[in-house]
C-alpha positions as CSV (number, residue, x, y, z in Angstrom):
1,X,209.4,38.9,66.1
2,X,206.0,40.4,65.5
3,X,204.9,43.3,67.6
4,X,201.3,44.2,67.7
5,X,198.8,46.4,69.7
6,X,196.6,44.5,72.1
7,X,193.0,44.4,70.9
8,X,191.7,45.2,74.4
9,X,194.0,47.8,75.9
10,X,196.1,49.0,73.0
11,X,199.5,48.2,74.5
12,X,202.3,46.9,72.4
13,X,203.2,43.2,72.9
14,X,205.1,40.4,71.2
15,X,202.6,38.5,69.1
16,X,202.9,34.7,69.0
17,X,201.2,33.1,66.0
18,X,198.1,31.2,66.8
19,X,197.4,33.0,70.1
20,X,194.6,35.6,70.6
21,X,195.6,39.1,69.8
22,X,195.9,40.2,73.5
23,X,198.8,41.2,75.7
24,X,199.8,39.1,78.6
25,X,198.0,41.3,81.1
26,X,194.7,41.2,79.3
27,X,195.1,37.5,78.7
28,X,195.6,36.9,82.4
29,X,192.5,39.1,83.1
30,X,190.5,37.1,80.6
31,X,191.5,33.8,82.2
32,X,190.6,35.1,85.7
33,X,187.2,36.2,84.2
34,X,186.8,32.7,82.8
35,X,187.4,31.2,86.3
36,X,184.7,33.5,87.7
37,X,182.2,32.6,85.0
38,X,182.9,28.9,85.5
39,X,182.4,29.2,89.2
40,X,179.1,31.1,88.6
41,X,177.8,28.5,86.2
42,X,178.7,25.7,88.7
43,X,176.7,27.6,91.5
44,X,173.8,28.5,89.1
45,X,173.4,25.5,86.7
46,X,170.0,26.8,85.3
47,X,171.3,30.2,84.3
48,X,171.0,31.3,80.7
49,X,173.7,32.8,78.7
50,X,172.3,36.4,79.0
51,X,172.1,36.1,82.8
52,X,175.6,34.7,83.0
53,X,176.9,37.6,80.9
54,X,175.2,40.3,82.9
55,X,176.1,38.9,86.3
56,X,179.7,38.4,85.4
57,X,180.3,41.5,83.3
58,X,181.3,39.5,80.2
59,X,180.0,39.7,76.7
60,X,177.7,37.0,75.3
61,X,180.1,36.7,72.3
62,X,182.9,35.8,74.7
63,X,180.7,33.2,76.4
64,X,179.8,31.7,73.0
65,X,183.5,31.7,72.0
66,X,184.3,29.7,75.2
67,X,181.5,27.3,74.3
68,X,182.8,26.9,70.7
69,X,186.3,26.2,72.2
70,X,184.6,23.5,74.3
71,X,185.8,25.3,77.5
72,X,182.2,25.7,78.5
73,X,179.1,23.6,77.8
74,X,175.4,23.9,78.2
75,X,173.8,21.1,80.3
76,X,171.8,18.5,78.4
77,X,168.5,19.6,80.0
78,X,169.1,23.3,79.2
79,X,166.9,24.8,76.5
80,X,169.8,27.1,75.5
81,X,172.4,26.2,72.9
82,X,174.4,27.4,70.0
83,X,174.1,26.5,66.3
84,X,176.2,23.9,64.5
85,X,178.4,25.9,62.1
86,X,177.6,23.4,59.3
87,X,173.9,22.5,59.4
88,X,172.5,24.9,62.0
89,X,171.3,22.2,64.5
90,X,171.3,23.2,68.2
91,X,174.3,21.9,70.1
92,X,175.5,22.2,73.7
93,X,179.3,22.8,73.0
94,X,181.8,22.9,70.2
95,X,181.4,23.9,66.6
96,X,179.6,21.0,64.9
97,X,176.8,18.6,65.8
98,X,177.6,14.8,66.1
99,X,176.2,14.1,62.6
100,X,178.5,16.7,61.1
101,X,181.5,15.6,63.1
102,X,180.9,12.0,61.9
103,X,180.6,13.2,58.3
104,X,183.8,15.2,58.5
105,X,185.6,12.3,60.1
106,X,184.3,9.9,57.4
107,X,185.5,12.4,54.7
108,X,188.9,12.6,56.2
109,X,189.2,8.7,56.4
110,X,188.3,8.5,52.8
111,X,190.8,11.3,51.8
112,X,193.6,9.2,53.1
113,X,192.3,5.8,52.1
114,X,194.9,3.9,49.9
115,X,193.9,3.7,46.3
116,X,193.9,0.3,44.6
117,X,197.1,-0.4,42.7
118,X,196.8,0.4,38.9
119,X,195.9,-2.5,36.6
120,X,198.9,-4.0,34.8
121,X,199.6,-2.4,31.5
122,X,199.7,-4.5,28.4
123,X,203.3,-4.8,27.3
124,X,203.4,-3.3,23.8
125,X,207.1,-3.9,23.1
126,X,206.4,-7.5,22.5
127,X,203.8,-6.6,19.7
128,X,205.5,-6.3,16.4
129,X,202.5,-4.3,15.0
130,X,202.9,-1.6,17.7
131,X,203.5,1.9,16.3
132,X,205.4,3.0,19.4
133,X,208.6,1.4,20.5
134,X,210.0,1.3,24.1
135,X,213.7,1.4,25.0
136,X,214.8,-1.0,27.7
137,X,216.6,0.6,30.6
């Protein structure tokens, strides 16, 4: 069992691998804050990231994190966006633009593509001039 200090409040808690480094109380407060932000964005669809951050007392970094996690998204007509982590293109949600996602998916498909079977080897044991001899099993 891994015990750590909460990054937000400093209390000790049982850390679960893969989860944010926050205690249960801070995690619950963060989820409640997310619900408030989501409601605010629904009621104010034209609001920018700075306005949402100021009105809801949340950092712009936390808002960007929620966008990268695809929990929030900018509307298509919004001039605001975040950069693709690979090429820097402006995107509305996630980590990568469509072109980079397609490229990554293509690379993964090629990675697991079955290779052609090797060509049949010439049988040297039948050749009397061969310098190497093979033992039959």
